[in-house]
N, C-alpha and C positions, 0 to 999 in steps of 0.2 A: 504493500500500500504506500509506504513512504517512498519507495523507489519510483513508483508511478507518479506520485505527486512531485517529486524532485524533477522528474523528466519534463513535466509540463511547466514548472516554475523556472527552471534554468533556461536562459535565453538561447535561441538557436544561433543568433549572431549578436554578440555583446557589443554595446555602444556606450562609451563613456559620455559622449555628447548628449545622447538621449537621456541616460540615467541622471546626469547632472541637471539637465533642464527640468526633467520631471520632478526630481526631489526639491529643486529650488521653488517651483510653482507650488508644490504641496506645502512646504514650510511657510511660504508667504501667505497662503490661504489659511492655514491653521493659525498663524499669528493674527491675521486680520479678523478672523471669525471670533477671536477672543476679545477684540476691541470694539467691534461693531455688532449690533443686534442682527443676526442672520437667522431667518426662519429655518425650521427643520426641513421643509421642502426644498429650499434653495441649497442647503448643505447636501441633502441626498442627491440632488441633480448633479452638483459639482463632483462629488466623490464617485458617483456612478459613472460619469463621463470619463474621469481620470482613470478609473479602473479599466474601462473599456480600452482606452488608449494604451495602457501598459500591457494588458493581456494580448492585445492585437499586435503590438510591435516588439515586445521584449520577453516573449515566452516561446515555447515550442510550437505555438500556433503558427508562427512565422514560417516554420518548416513546411507545413501543409500549404500555406499560401504560395510558396515557391515551387510546389510540385503538383498542384491541381488548379485548373483554371477557375472552377466554381468556388474553391476555397479562397483563391486570390480575390475574386469579386466580393466575397463576404468581407474580407479584410478591408478592401477599398470602400465598401459601403459603410463599415464601422468608422473608418478614419475620416471619410469625407462628409458623411451625412449624420450618422447617429451621435457619435461622440461630440463633435463641435456643436450640434444642435442642442444636446442636453446640457453641455457646459455653459453655452451662451444663454440658455434659458434660465440659468441660475444667477445671471448678472454678476459675475465675479470681479468685475473691474475695481469697484470701490473697496472690496474686501482685500484684493491683492495689493492695492495701493496702501491700504491701512496696515498691511503686514510688513511693509518696509520700514526700517528705522527712520525716525524723523530726519536725522542728518543725511541719510541717503536721498530722501525725497527732496530736501532743500538744496543740497550741494551736487546731486547727481541727476535725479530724475527731471526736475524742473529745467535746469540748464540744457539737458539733452533734448527735451521737447521743444526748446526754442531754437535749436540749431537748424541751419538751412538744409543739411542732409535729411534730417528727420522730417522736416516740413515737406521736402520734395517727395520722399518715399511715401509719407502718409497721403499726400495729395494725389499720388498715382494709385497706390494700392487700395486706398479707402474711397476712391471715386466709384460711385455706384455702378456706372456703366462698365468700367474696367474690372471691378470685382466680380460682377455678374458674368462677364465674358470669360474671365479666368476660371471661375467656378465650373463652367460647362466645358471649357477648352481642355482643362487638365483631365477631365473624365474621358473625353473623346480622343485626345492625343495618345493616352496610354492604352487605348483599345486598338490602335493601329497595330496590326501584327508585327511589323518591323520594329516599332518602338517597344512593344512588349518583349520581343526577342532580345533587344538591346538591354532592357532593364534586367532581364533574367540572367544574362551572361556577364554583366558588369555590376558589382556590388555597389559602386558609387552611383551609377545611374538608378539602381534599385532603391537606394536610400533617398536620392533626390526625388524619385517618383513618390515615395511615401510622404516625405516632407511637403512636397508641392500639394498633395491631396489634402493633408490635414491643415496646412496653413491657409490655403484657399477656402477650405471649409469654415475655418474660424472667422476669417475676414467677412465672408459672405453672410453667415448666420449672425454675426455681430451687427451688420447693417440692417438685416431683415428684422431682427428681434429687438432693435433699439427701442427703448421705452420713452424716448424723448420726442417732442415735435421737431420739425425742421425749420430753421436751425434751433439748437446746435446739432441735432441729428443730421446725417448726410443724405438720407433717403426720405422721400415724401412718404408719409404714412400709408396712403393708398397704394403706392407702388410697392411697398413692402408686402402687401397682401397679394398683389398680382405677380410679383417677381418669381416666386416658386412655380407658378403655373407656366411661366415662360421658360424657365430653366429645365423643367422636367420634360418638355416636348422633345428636344434632341436626344435626351437619354432614353426615352421610350422608343424612339425610332431606332437608335443604335442597338438597344436590347432586342427589339423585334428582328432586326437583320441578323444578329448573332443566333437568336433562338431558332430561326427557320433556315439557317445556312445548311447546305448539304455537303460542305467541305470542311476539313479540319483547318480552322483559321489560325490556330496557335499550336503548331507542332513542337514548339520549344519545350512544352511541358512533357512531351514524349521523350525528348532528348535528355532533359534533366532527370527524368525518371518519375513516374507517377506514384503518388503516395497510396492510392487506392486502386483496387482492381475494378476500375470503372470503364465502361465503354466510352470512347473518346467523344462521341456525339451526345451521349447522355450528359456527360460533364459539361460540355459546351452549351447544351440546351438549358441546364440548370443555371449556369452562369449568365446566360442571356436573360432568363426570367428574373434573376436577381437584379440585373440592371434595369429591367423593364418595370416590374411590379413593386417590390419593396422600396426602391429608391423614389418612385413616384408617390407612394403612400407617405413616406417620411416627409417629402417636400410639401405634400398636402397638409400634414400636421403642422409644419413650419408656417405655412400660410395662415392656418387657423390661429396659431399663437400670435402672429402679426396682427390679424384682425382683432384679436382680443385686446391688444395694446392700442390699436386704433380706436376702438370703441371706448376704452378707458380714457384716452386723451380727449375724445369728443365729449364724453359725459362730464369730465372735469372742466371743460371749457378752455383748455390750454390752446387748442388749435384755433378757436374763434378769437381768443384774446390776442394771439400772435398775429392773426390776419388783420385785426383792427389796428394793432400797433404798426404793422407794415404799411397799411393804408395811410395812417397818420404821418409816417415818415415820408411817404411819397408825396402827400399833399403839402407837407411843410417844405419839402425840397422844391416842389413846383411853385409854391407861393414865393419862395425866396428867389427863384430864377426870374419870376415875373416882376418882382420888386426891384 
């Protein structure tokens, strides 16, 4: 029993970068949750998402993801959709910031956020259009057979693939689940609700193409050695369905969560107050120009 447990806990491919990043985030959240009032539901969502990230990337699960197409699609679904969605639904930003020592926030975090490189990166990556395009693009790019082959043959490309999936997932779901009006939020509340419906369309199409394909699109898994005694086309069919159905379901849930925030903003009057404030600023500017 212990041997079986150790087999699953021990990483298939150990990464100091991942482990250090993971532990740092966990420590910051633990410290921040002791300083701020965080509901049990938010804590459960955060730790559930972090558990999914760790089990997906830093256990023996990664072995199966490298040796079976449908297991690989489960891994990517967890990294790109489920874990980022669950973690962002816990709204961990303020908790993580509170977990940093005050001196770090004053002398490191604030100056870093004011630098032009950070402003440039945030302006690009947090642009709603770019974030949405990258969210879909990273799914489709790694489904191209030649790109999938490259990722499976080169560990550096494989890790970049996983990091690109999880980072693009975090950025996208952060924008969609933002609980603030715009501004300071970067995406219009109504667009947050519609965006998952837009992004799921090319994924459904790609999943359908893979599901009904009559040829082996990913022979690299045969070359690497399959983990299960599965028919090639059965595994490919399951992988296509995973891209098709569960991914669309999760994005639908994300859209419903965004709608919940939109309704909350509307009921509280924050959207109307902001619209009136914007109209007042425009009127004042117009009057000043005519004066």
